[in-house]
N, C-alpha and C positions, 0 to 999 in steps of 0.2 A: 245483573245495571250493565255492570263490568262486560262478563259475553259480549250482551246484546247492544253495548257500547264499539267491541273491537271485532267483534260481526259486522255492522254502519264501517268503523273504518275499513278492513281486510275489500268489503266490498266496494268500495274508495279506491281505495287502489286497484279494481284488477280493474277499474275501469278506466284508471287511470294508465297500466299497463295492458291490456286489450287497446287500448288509443295508441299506447308505442308499438305494439305488434303487430297491428295495422299500418300500420305509417312505413313499420319497418320489412314492411312482409311487398309491399304495392309495388317496388323491382319485381321480384318473385315471379315465377309463369303461375296462372289456375288452378296444376297442377296444385301446387303449395296452399294456393291458397286454402283449396277444397283441403286442402292435408287441416290446414291451425282450422278453419270452420268446424270442423270435423271433430276435433282434441274441444273445442267446445262449443258443442254440442252434448261428446259423449259425458263435459266432467261438468254437464246445468240437469243434464240425470238422470247421478249418484243422489244417492243416500242424502240425508246432511251432516248427518259423522259423517260421515268419508270424505266427502267433500271439502268438510271443516275444517278435519286432521289431515286431509291432504294436502290443500291451498296452504297452511298454517307452517304442513315441510318446506311446501316452496319455498315460504319468504323464512324460513333457516333453521325457525323452530328448534331446539331442542327435542326429541320422546316426551325428559321429564316438562317442560316445556307446555310442547302439548298436551300432554294429562290434568296438568296445573290448571291449566284456560276452562277448557271444557268437564275435568273433576270427575275424574275417570285411569281407570286404576293405568298403568306401562301399556301392560297388555293387550290391554285395552284399541290404547294405539296403535296396539303394534296390526290388531287385529282389521283393523276401521286400514288404513293405506294397506294393509295385503287386496282386502277386501276391493280394494279404491281402482289401485293397478295395473289387475284385474280384467278390471271390468271397463277399462279404460279401458288396458289394449285390449281387450276383446271386441271394443267395438271396433277402435281400429282396425284390426286384424279383418275384422266385416269391411269393412268400405274399400282394402284392397282385396277385394274376393268377390 
């Protein structure tokens, strides 16, 4: 129950952050907007566990806190973060090719 509540809260924060990012990005050129859109698409395509770990880390949760929230081991969190970052990196690199 607490995990679902946290996820709901993260989604609300993400929506607010997304709106703020869009407002800040408005003056930039279309290429930069496209990169932001590409990042958001790449983030959405991550498996839930990887996205969850990545978003929690971006919200400044420690590895131990993320492990506690997700009921996993720290090494599992590290793996999920590594896979998430590699996937995001690969997807963004393919965008530039």
